[in-house]
C-alpha positions as CSV (number, residue, x, y, z in Angstrom):
1,M,-3.3,-67.5,1.3
2,G,-2.7,-64.2,2.9
3,W,-5.3,-62.0,1.4
4,V,-9.0,-61.7,2.2
5,S,-11.7,-61.8,-0.4
6,V,-15.1,-60.1,-0.4
7,H,-16.4,-63.4,-1.8
8,Q,-16.6,-65.2,1.6
9,P,-19.4,-67.5,2.5
10,V,-22.4,-66.2,4.5
11,R,-23.5,-69.0,6.8
12,P,-25.8,-70.9,7.3
13,Q,-27.1,-70.2,3.8
14,W,-23.7,-70.7,2.1
15,I,-24.1,-67.7,-0.2
16,C,-21.3,-65.4,-1.4
17,A,-21.1,-62.2,0.5
18,G,-19.9,-60.3,-2.6
19,R,-22.4,-61.7,-5.1
20,G,-25.3,-63.3,-3.3
21,A,-24.8,-66.4,-5.4
22,A,-24.2,-69.9,-4.2
23,W,-20.8,-70.2,-2.5
24,P,-18.2,-70.5,-3.9
25,C,-19.2,-68.2,-6.7
26,R,-17.2,-68.2,-10.0
27,T,-14.9,-65.4,-8.8
28,R,-14.1,-67.2,-5.5
29,K,-13.5,-70.5,-7.3
30,R,-10.9,-68.8,-9.6
31,Q,-9.3,-67.1,-6.5
32,L,-9.1,-70.4,-4.6
33,V,-7.5,-72.3,-7.6
34,A,-4.9,-69.5,-8.0
35,E,-4.3,-69.3,-4.3
36,F,-3.7,-73.1,-3.9
37,T,-1.8,-73.8,-7.1
38,G,1.5,-75.2,-5.9
39,A,0.5,-74.9,-2.2
40,R,1.7,-77.4,0.4
41,V,-1.9,-78.0,1.5
42,S,-4.4,-79.1,-1.1
43,L,-7.5,-77.1,-1.8
44,M,-9.7,-80.1,-1.1
45,L,-8.1,-80.5,2.4
46,H,-8.5,-76.8,3.1
47,L,-12.2,-76.7,2.1
48,S,-13.0,-79.9,4.1
49,A,-11.7,-78.3,7.3
């Protein structure tokens, strides 16, 4: 959870800053799954905050 991705959301449109696609883009989805695998806080809880 310590690194920053270029695939952050651009609000209020919720598009990917790195791709211009709907956020989360495929790349960011893969990053989030890898980042939260085995984490103490679930990905669902993190995204809902």
